[in-house]
PADOMAR-716881 format. One record per residue (C-alpha): residue in one letter; z, y, x. Coordinates in pm, whole numbers, plus 50000, padded with zeros to 5 digits. Layout:
N
AZYX ...
This chain:
815
M379929507531552 S382019479431410 E381649446931230 N383159436230891 P386189413930942 P385239377930863 E387399350830715 R389879333930942 T388319303731118 E389419276831358 S388999283831727 A385549278431880 N384909244032023 G382779231232301 S379609232032102 D378689266132252 R379249253832605 H376199250232832 E375849218833045 T374699239133345 H374699275833422 T374739279733796 D370979286833817 E371259316833593 A374729329433691 V375159366533758 D374619372734134 C376549405334157 Q377539424134471 F381099425334342 D383399401834155 V385129405833821 H388419415433997 D386749447034124 F386359458033763 S389969448733684 M391189475333927 L388959501833767 V389599495533400 G393339489433389 D394399470033083 C390899457633001 A389959421332996 V386789417633200 A384219389833219 T380699386133346 F377879367933165 D374569354533290 T371309365833129 D371649344032818 G375319352032758 T377049323732940 V380449333133091 S380239331633470 A383569347633568 W386519366433419 N389849381733513 D393489374433435 G393429400133155 A390709380432977 R392779348633010 R395839365832871 L393939382232588 T391909352232468 G394179323832564 Y391379303732721 D391539288733071 D388779290233329 E387739253933285 T387159259032910 V385449292832912 V383379295433230 G380039280533141 S380439286232764 H378609312332561 Y379759346732456 R379489335032092 R382669313832145 F384719345732089 F383129353231750 P384349341531409 A382209313931261 A380379335831009 A379279360231280 R378199331531507 E376099315631232 S374349348931152 G373279353031515 R375499383431571 P376389375331937 E372749373032039 R371919406031869 V374839423532044 L373619411732386 E370029421732309 R371149456232201 A373189460032519 R370109451132724 T367719474332545 A370089503732500 G371759501632842 S375179494232691 V376839486432361 E380319493732225 N381839473931935 K385019474331741 A385239441031566 W387209408831517 R387139383131789 V388749348231812 R391399335532060 A391719300332183 D394319291231916 G392019303531637 R393889335831571 Q391779367031548 F392339400231719 F390669433931668 A388829442031988 R387219472232142 E384539458532365 V381869473532589 I378959452732721 V376769466632999 P373719449433146 I373569442533519 R370479442833734 E369579413833958 D370729433834256 G374189437434103 T373929473633992 I374749483733637 G371769492333413 D371049528233301 E370889543832952 G367269533932912 G368129497032910 L366689469433123 E363599448133099 I364229410733077 D362729404733423 D365189430233574 M368269414133419 G370899397733629 G373469394333355 Y376129414533168 V379679426733226 W382099425832930 F385119448332891 V387569440432615 Q390799456532483 D393119444032208 R393309471431946 T394779449931672 E398019468931643 G396319502831627 H393729489831383 E396419476031150 R398399508331176 E395389529631091 R394489506130803 K397969508030657 L398069546130681 S394669548330522 E395719524830242 E398969543930183 K397119576930164 A394479562729932 F397189547029717 V399089579629677 E395939598929599 S394689573029352 V398049571329178 F398099609129154 E394569611629010 A394809580028798 Q397929592528625 P397009597128255 D399759623528219 V399979659028351 V401229659528710 Y402369692128873 A404219706329173 F405639741729225 D407429757029523 S410899772729491 D409279806229404 E407469790129115 N404029792029277 Y401639763629197 L401289738729485 E399359709829334 W398179695429001 N396019666828887 D392829669528686 R394759664028360 V396309698928387 P393049718528342 A391789692528095 V394829696127873 T395539733427903 G391949746027913 Y392619768628213 T390289768628516 E391409759528864 A391329796328964 E393459806428666 L396039779228731 A396549790829088 D397959824028969 M400199811128689 N403949803128689 P405359772728514 V406729789128199 E403399804828111 F402309770127993 I405259768527751 A405329782027395 P407379814727379 E410099799127166 D410759772627442 R410379793627756 E413969803527809 R415169767527775 I412539755228019 R413389783028267 N416999770628263 V415779735128320 I413849746528627 Q416909763528761 R418999732128712 V416439711428906 L416349736229193 E420119742829211 E422119715229035 D420449683128912 E417849664229114 Y416149650228802 V415869665328453 T414059655728132 A413229681527867 E410909685127566 A408929716227472 N405649726927320 L402889731227579 L400779761827501 T397039757827574 K394619785527663 D393199785427309 G396669788527156 R397319752427047 R400849738727071 I401219702527189 P404609685327201 Y405359674027555 E408149656527744 F408629669528100 N410309648328366 S410939670028672 A412519662929010 R413489683729312 I411319684629632 T413389685829953 G412419686030321 D413789663030591 D416619687530651 G417609687830284 A416199722130211 V414869726429857 L411079732129874 G410319732429503 F409939708029220 T407449683229085 G407079663928768 V405089646128498 G404399659828156 R403689634127885 N402129641827552 V404589628827291 R402459636826992 E401249600526996 R404819588227009 K405679608226699 A402469595726542 R403439560226626 E406819564826462 Q404979576026149 A402579546826190 L405459522426208 R406779535125886 E403379530925729 E402769497525895 K405389480225690 A403399487925376 F400259470025482 T401629441925704 E400559415825459 S396989428325449 V396829428225826 L398079392625832 E395339381525598 A392649399925794 Q393499380326109 P390679356326219 D393339333826376 V395999312326211 L399369330126173 Y402539311426104 A406339314626102 Y408939286626080 D412699287726045 T415039267726266 E414919238726020 G411149235426059 N410299249925721 L407099270625698 I408249305125578 Q405159326325637 W401449320525692 N398059336325631 D395109323325433 Q393389312325759 F396129286225795 E395109271025463 R391359272925534 E391639256525877 T393999228125786 G392679221325435 Y396209219025292 T397419237924982 P400539259824973 A402249233324761 E401649207625040 F403289230825296 A406729227525135 D409159206625335 V406459197425589 N407529195925952 P405259216226186 L404379185126383 T402719171126073 F399739193226145 I399439181126507 A397459150426618 P399829121726709 E398779120827074 D399829157727117 R403069158426920 D405459151927208 R404069181327398 I404209205227103 E407719194027009 D408869201527364 A407299236227340 I409159243627011 D412479232827167 R411919256427462 I411179285227223 L414309279827008 E416779269827279 E415679289727585 G413929319127422 E410689313627609 R407399327827497 V405279296427508 T401569289627517 A400569253827444 E397429235027351 G397139207627091 R394749193426834 V395349203426475 L395019174626231 T393249186325917 S393699171325571 D390409152325607 G391329137825949 D389389160826181 R390949171326510 I390429207426616 H391529221026958 Y393939250026918 E395899272227152 F399349281727019 N401099313627135 S404609313426997 A407839333327032 R411349331926895 I412449352226591 T415909368426618 D417839393826416 D419489425426549 D422559406926673 G420449380726854 T420809352126606 V417869328526626 L416069327226293 G413069305926390 F409749310726566 T406409326126488 G403009326026651 V399239327426651 A396959297026673 R393389302426797 D390539277626768 I389509269827124 S386959242527043 D384159262527207 R386229268627518 K387109232127546 A383479223127512 R382669247227796 E385429231928005 R384099196927944 E380629209728037 L381979223728366 E383749191028436 R380539171828378 L378659196428590 E381109192328878 R380859154428851 L377099156428828 N376949177929145 A379209153429322 I376909124629228 V373859144229341 R375509152429673 T376369115729733 I372829104829646 D371389132329872 E373389118230164 T372049083930091 M368449096430075 V368829111630422 T369569077630577 A367469055630348 D364579036930506 T362849025930184 R362169038829839 D364089008829696 E367249021129870 I366859055829721 E366299042029373 S369239018229391 A371559045929510 I370519068129217 V371099043128935 E374299029129086 G375649064129150 F375149074828789 A376299042128631 A379559042628830 A380509078328726 D382889082428435 P380809104228197 Y377749081628221 R377069047328078 F373839035528242 A370879047128447 V367329033828486 I364669045728726 G360969038828688 R357829043628897 T354459057728798 D351699031828803 P349159043829068 A346389026528876 S347069045128552 P344779074528462 V345929109428567 D345939122528209 R347999093428077 Q350309080828345 S352439050728263 V355939045528404 G357739012528430 P361419005028521 V362058992028872 S365838996528921 W368788999428682 A372558997528650 G374788994628344 V372078978928127 D370858943028092 E367508932828240 S366518917527909 T366668951127734 V365888975628011 E362148977327945 D362558986327578 V365379011127645 F363519028427928 T360179030827750 S361669044027424 F362999074927600 V360239080727854 E357569077427581 P359469089627274 P358139076826937 A356619100426681 E359749101526464 A361669116026759 N359519147626744 A359859152027118 A357399158227404 S356919132927682 P358889143827994 I356159128128209 E353579151528061 T355779182728058 R357399174628395 T360629189328264 V363939172728183 Q364039160527827 R367429154827659 Y368209135527341 R371609141727180 N373589127526888 L371869094026933 R374149077626672 E372589100126410 S369059098026547 P366099089926320 V364899065126589 D366219030126518 Q365939019926884 W368059049626996 R370779042826739 A370929006726857 T371129017827221 A373979041927136 R375989014426962 E375398988027229 H376139010027531 G378659034627391 C376489065127462 D375509094027243 S373109113827466 V370329106727716 A368479127627968 V365059118328108 V364459133528455 P360869133928581 I360589127128954 V358059152329081 A356789167829406 T354399197129388 D351769185129132 R352549147729147 T354769126628925 F356359096729101 G358409083628811 A361399091828595 I365159085928564 V366889078028236 V370599086628237 A372889079727935 A376219097927875 A379049090027640 E379379124927484 A376919138127226 D376909172927378 A376279161627738 F373359174927941 A373929211527856 D371599238327996 R373229240428340 E373359202428375 R369719201728277 E368879226828547 V370699205628811 L368849174628696 Q365529192728705 E366129203129065 F367429168229147 G364169152829021 G362229175629253 T364489166429544 I363939129529489 G360179135329454 H359979153529784 A362139126829951 I359799099429828 N356749119429933 A358219124730279 M358949087230302 V355309079930221 V354279102530506 R356669085330744 Q355459051030630 L351899061330707 L352909065731074 Y354429030931097 M352239009330877 D350188981831034 T347378985530777 I346079018230634 D343159031130429 E340769054130613 L338479077430417 E335499095730559 F334169127130391 E331149148930459 S331239184730340 T329099216430345 D331439235330112 R331899271030231 G335269272530063 D336559255430378 T337399280330655 C336159258130937 I332819250830766 R332349287530689 L332989297931049 S330799270531192 E327819278930969 D328109316931023 L328469313331401 G326099283431447 C328749265131652 E330759233431664 L334459233431569 S336969205831621 L340359207331445 D342749194131711 H345989199331521 L347289211531187 L350789226531170 P352269235130823 L354409266330835 T354999266730457 D353479249430153 E350579274330152 V350369286330522 F348999264030796 V348279269131166 Y344939255131285 Y344439246731653 L340659246831702 T338279239431988 V335089259331944 T331889250832134 G328689271532143 A330049305532040 D331199335232245 P334889344532187 E333869379232080 R331629365131803 I334439342031694 R336809371931668 E334279390031451 G333979359231234 V337709354431174 D338209391831124 D335859390030827 D337499358930683 D340079367030409 A341739332930444 V342659339530810 S345739361830830 E346289359331207 Y344479344531510 R344899341831886 L342709329732174 V344779304032355 D342339293932631 A338649297132716 T336129281832960 D332409287933007 D331439262832734 E334319263132487 S337399281832368 Y340699270932220 W342119290731923 E345219293031713 I344529306731364 V346799310331060 V345099300230734 R346549308130392 G345849286530087 S344289257330269 A343669234129973 I342789202730164 A345899206030384 E348069209730074 L346479179429910 L346969157530213 T350609167530230 E351059161229860 Y349659125729873 G351309115130198 A348019114130382 R347019130430708 L343879143930870 Q342919120631151 S339949141731268 K337729169931156 V334519180631336 V332159207131195 R328639212331343 D326519241231215 G328339241330879 V328399203630823 G331909189130840 K332939153230891 L336539145330802 T338529113530859 V341639110030642 Q344269082830677 A346359073030374 S349039047530293 R347919016330107 D350319027129831 A348749061529785 N346689069229475 L343369072529653 R341439080929339 E343649111029273 L343359121029639 V339559119129645 D339299136929308 G341619164129434 I339549170029751 T336169169829578 S337489192529300 A338789217629552 Y335589215429758 P332709205529524 E330149203529809 T332089174229952 E331459137029908 L333229105030007 V331029087530265 S333059056330328 K336379039230271 R337719011530489 T340948993630563 V342138997530922 D344548973931096 R346768989531356 P348658970731631 V352258962531562 E353388982031863 T351969016931837 R352919050831954 G354119055531600 D357189035331706 F357829060531976 R357169089631740 H359579074531491 T362289072531759 V361699108531867 E361469122831514 S364719105931415 L366369124731702 L364809158931641 T365739184031376 E362859200731192 K363339233431387 Q363329215131718 R360179196231622 F358399228131513 A359349245231840 L358019215532044 E354789213131842 A354079250431855 A354759251732232 Y352549221832307 H349569231332095 G349959268132173 G349379262332550 Y352969269332655 F353009239332894 E349639246733058 W349869248533438 P349489266633673 A348959295033422 R350419293333071 N348149301932784 S351149313232576 D354519326832679 A357809321332498 S357629353832307 E354219345632160 V355259311232043 A358529324731907 D356679351731715 R354409325331563 L357479306531435 E359149339731332 I362289332931539 A363969350231832 R362819341832185 Q366319329732275 T366359307031966 F362979292432057 H364219284932413 Q367289267932273 H365309246032026 L362719237732294 R365299227932557 V367109204832318 A363839189932191 L362579182832543 E365879166432632 K365719143732327 L362029135732392 L362669126032754 S365739106132655 A363629086032407 Y360849081532670 F363149069332945 G365089046932709 T368489063532712 D370869051732440 D372019086232330 
């Protein structure tokens, strides 16, 4: 098997190098030099069980260019191109070698200097006792490592590729030839022909095989063609002749035959080959040319583009009606008018230079310029012009075609705006990653837009948490490019468009609303804004996350046609990105706030999985942890008291909301479970409002929930959302809770700032899944990895890095 060659990449760096590898190094009964004597020109290396290089021979050093200090202790993936590394290809190759007993690849690998070579490699697993694994593969517990054999096959690979390309090229040229292609031996037996021969003559492949070359020629031309064949075989190497080709159904087609001699390496004449071209079209074209002169004028007038011809003095000597329609000038006004008269002043130097190049250097020139019409409009045109000469080469002037490219220029401007918009969004995204407060995010947004060339100002507003859900009000909080004295009126007029605008509120629709041609708008406020700020279009971007609206951004652009469909799509996605960033910030703030709101609910609603299970089983459930896998899938870690594990299994088996479950641990009195719940409404609501479930205990179908929320959260919406999703639920109490300044939230903040999301998920799943239980684990690495839907090796990698960062934070290291 082989891999597709990737793009060239820089050489691998130390990022794949392990800090330590001696504990897992391959403990073989031989060293790598023993292999070197057996495999000749192969490069040989040994890996430990996870693919770390433990030893290699001189051949490997010569082949890859790496020294021992760099490679020993680094991972096998170092030798892969970047694309293959990122796709997890190295790990899959090692796993296949282990399970199959060996693996052979032909693929591109990377040397130390970044150059790639085409390698033939064989990887064989090694047992712990140093023996090589068999065809059945090895279990993980039996593994001691791998041995890697590599040969450089770049030269052979390139040679085979070139031969294959040459063969394919010749065959494709032969078959793609629109003319008749043929080859006969010196005895006039058919050797080869292309598919045009049977298509043109009407003979079958079997019939062609038994025919000689003159049988395809009309009787009156056969003698002449036979003499031509003799000349090719005996005298001239290349001959051209014309004759009528005779088809199977008796039709005569005029053909031109170009034939050449076929000779062997020793010069012996083997036959002849050639191309037959139908010249009926050529004769028809000659006739067409004679006819074309008669209707040239009508063709000129039928052209949708502007046609023109000038003499060397700059006098317009020929044009079509389109010229008059586009410019608005009359034929009388064309007289004695220089061609530059029709060009906008700012483009005349460029067009004049193009005319000089045509007349003096004979260039065929394509140039762009704006045509100035009689009423002062400027229209973008593309001019394709060429020199006019007579038979003796005297320059008579120039002619050309001018095409209206206004639509194309509009698309180009749209693409430029889109590129700038994407650049602004990327910059703001980078700021959001490091921002500590919502104010920082909002300032970065308005300043980023206001500073960009196509935009004039930007204002961002927040939704008032106290406003009713069905009529949310939004007020400006940050702006750039607009005065504070007018920002309220400007912002409100676009976010809540007046009736004469005939537009929907973007806050209600939660979609980007755009207002264009503001200078011609029926709304007085908008026309005034356009004049004062030099803008002619505005986009209002709602800031949303799931079902919540956090506010809106008003962005003004100079051009009337700004905010085209693709820009609108980018802004729509950008509004969602900001919304999720703000929502995530609310969640983080909840962890670090000194004062929070705590809500207590009591529920008997059987729509809740935990309440349903508790009531059916007559037991007590405690939700110890909630892990979101996706927006709609959550992992519950439950302690169940008063129910036998078998009864619990029966209960979750019958529950449609539970897609998977696993018993993590069990004692005489209680059991600890991991269950996957789909469509958990309360979990989704808490995530949406930046709240979290502090505790949840359900006894015999009666659940008591404690929810913690930020003081800035819209508690009314949150409570309404929970009681709507679970009608048999009521709010029991609400209180404000003060938390000490120094809390474990400070520590969690430090750790979370160090961990990536994947590392945090690996650590959470391992901890709550019983991976760290001792002396006997309740979950092994494979089970936890399966829950996260990642490879076991990937889980180990994430977990090791996460633990290192956690311990570094705990022990106060600076890194």
